[in-house]
C-alpha positions in Angstrom: -4.0 7.3 -25.6 -7.7 6.5 -25.9 -7.4 3.8 -23.3 -6.0 6.3 -20.8 -8.9 8.7 -21.6 -11.5 6.0 -21.2 -9.8 4.8 -18.0 -9.9 8.4 -16.7 -13.6 8.8 -17.7 -14.4 5.5 -16.1 -12.8 6.5 -12.8 -14.6 9.9 -13.0 -17.9 8.1 -13.6 -17.2 5.8 -10.6 -16.3 8.8 -8.5 -19.6 10.5 -9.4 -21.5 7.4 -8.5 -19.7 7.2 -5.1 -20.4 10.8 -4.4 -24.1 10.1 -5.1 -24.1 7.3 -2.6 -24.4 4.5 -5.1 -24.2 1.3 -3.0 -23.2 -0.8 -6.1 -20.3 1.6 -6.7 -19.1 1.2 -3.1 -19.4 -2.6 -3.4 -17.3 -2.4 -6.6 -14.6 -0.3 -4.8 -14.5 -2.7 -1.9 -14.2 -5.6 -4.2 -11.7 -4.0 -6.6 -9.4 -2.5 -4.0 -10.0 -4.5 -0.9 -7.4 -7.2 -1.6 -4.7 -4.7 -2.3 -5.5 -2.8 0.9 -5.6 -6.1 2.8 -2.2 -7.2 1.5 -0.7 -3.8 2.3 -2.0 -3.7 5.8 -0.9 -7.3 6.5 2.6 -6.0 6.2 1.9 -3.4 8.9 -0.4 -5.0 11.4 0.0 -7.9 13.9 -3.0 -9.9 13.0 -5.9 -10.3 10.5 -8.4 -8.9 13.0 -6.5 -5.6 13.2 -6.2 -5.6 9.4 -10.0 -6.0 9.0 -10.6 -3.2 11.6 -8.3 -0.8 9.8 -9.8 -1.6 6.4 -13.3 -0.9 7.9 -12.0 2.4 9.3 -10.4 3.2 6.0 -13.6 2.6 4.0 -15.7 4.5 6.6 -13.3 7.4 6.2 -13.6 7.1 2.4 -17.3 7.4 2.6 -17.0 10.5 4.7 -14.3 12.1 2.6 -15.5 11.2 -0.9 -17.6 14.4 -1.2 -14.4 16.5 -0.9 -12.2 14.2 -2.9 -11.2 16.1 -6.0 -10.0 13.2 -8.2 -6.5 14.7 -8.7 -5.1 11.4 -7.8 -6.5 8.0 -8.5 -9.0 6.4 -6.3 -6.5 3.7 -5.3 -4.0 6.4 -4.2 -6.8 8.1 -2.2 -7.7 4.9 -0.5 -4.0 4.0 0.3 -3.5 7.5 1.7 -6.5 7.0 4.0 -5.3 3.5 5.0 -1.9 5.0 5.9 -3.6 7.6 8.1 -5.7 4.9 9.8 -2.6 2.8 10.3 -1.0 5.7 12.2 -4.2 6.1 14.2 -4.1 2.4 15.0 -0.5 2.6 16.4 -1.3 5.7 18.3 -4.1 3.8 20.1 -1.9 0.8 20.7 1.2 2.5 22.0 3.0 -0.8 22.1 5.0 -1.6 19.0 4.5 -4.9 17.3 6.5 -6.8 14.8 5.5 -6.8 11.1 3.9 -10.0 9.9 6.1 -12.3 7.8 3.9 -12.5 4.7 5.7 -10.3 2.2 7.4 -13.0 0.2 5.3 -15.9 -0.9 8.2 -18.1 -2.0 8.5 -21.8 -1.5 9.1 -22.8 2.1 12.8 -23.1 1.2 15.5 -21.4 3.2 16.0 -18.7 0.5 12.5 -17.4 1.2 13.1 -17.3 4.9 16.5 -15.7 4.5 15.1 -13.1 2.1 12.3 -12.3 4.5 14.9 -11.7 7.3 16.9 -9.5 4.9 13.8 -7.6 3.8 12.8 -7.0 7.4 16.2 -5.6 8.2 15.5 -2.6 5.9 14.1 0.5 7.3 10.3 0.7 7.5 10.1 3.4 4.9 12.2 1.3 2.5 10.0 -1.7 3.1 6.9 0.3 2.6 7.9 1.9 -0.7 9.2 -1.4 -2.1 5.9 -3.1 -1.2 3.8 -0.3 -2.6 5.9 -0.3 -5.9 6.5 -4.0 -6.5 3.9 -5.9 -4.6 1.0 -3.6 -5.0 2.1 -2.0 -8.3 1.6 1.7 -7.4 3.4 4.3 -9.6 6.0 6.6 -8.1 3.7 9.6 -8.1 1.0 7.5 -6.2 3.6 6.4 -3.6 4.7 10.1 -3.3 1.1 11.1 -2.5 0.7 8.4 0.1 3.9 9.1 2.0 3.6 12.8 1.6 6.7 13.5 -0.4 7.3 15.0 -3.9 7.9 12.8 -6.9 11.7 13.3 -7.0 12.2 12.6 -3.3 10.1 9.4 -3.7 12.0 8.4 -6.8 15.3 8.8 -4.9 13.9 6.9 -1.9 12.9 4.0 -4.1 16.3 3.9 -5.7 18.0 3.9 -2.3 15.7 1.2 -1.1 16.5 -1.0 -4.1 20.2 -0.4 -3.5 20.0 -1.3 0.2 18.1 -4.4 -0.6 20.6 -5.4 -3.2 23.6 -4.8 -0.8 21.9 -6.8 1.9 21.2 -9.6 -0.5 24.8 -9.6 -1.8 26.1 -9.7 1.8 23.9 -12.7 2.4 24.6 -14.2 -1.0 20.9 -14.6 -1.8 20.3 -15.7 -5.3 23.7 -17.4 -5.7 23.6 -21.0 -6.8 
């Protein structure tokens, strides 16, 4: 229990430093969460340049919004929520729809990896999103719920249905069979 308390205090201390405009704290946040944001956005955007742009917009929004951020969710959840909004803004500006990049699975270049990627891409965008957030990024269900704007129970159900759909699709394609 002490580790949860110290982690909470540490995040509160970081939040206070951010609110006070501490450049080292902002550098830490960029370094600590930047890779996760980058990997998440790579699944959503057509190229690295767009990913970098949306990350920059997300961080700029974080700087503007940090004063009103109440700390009721983790800083990571806060940043992912902002990134999600900036992603929507990006696609509003670029009315044309683009395909997701093919970087979710970093398996060997064998056919199973390619086949899995095709199966994964056949899932609905919402299912892909929550599976990536849960299993690739490692967010908790309550954090995902905050990001997608749903309650905990709805998000838990969506995650369960997403896993079931992925399993069914893999069974139909016989992925994982030797």
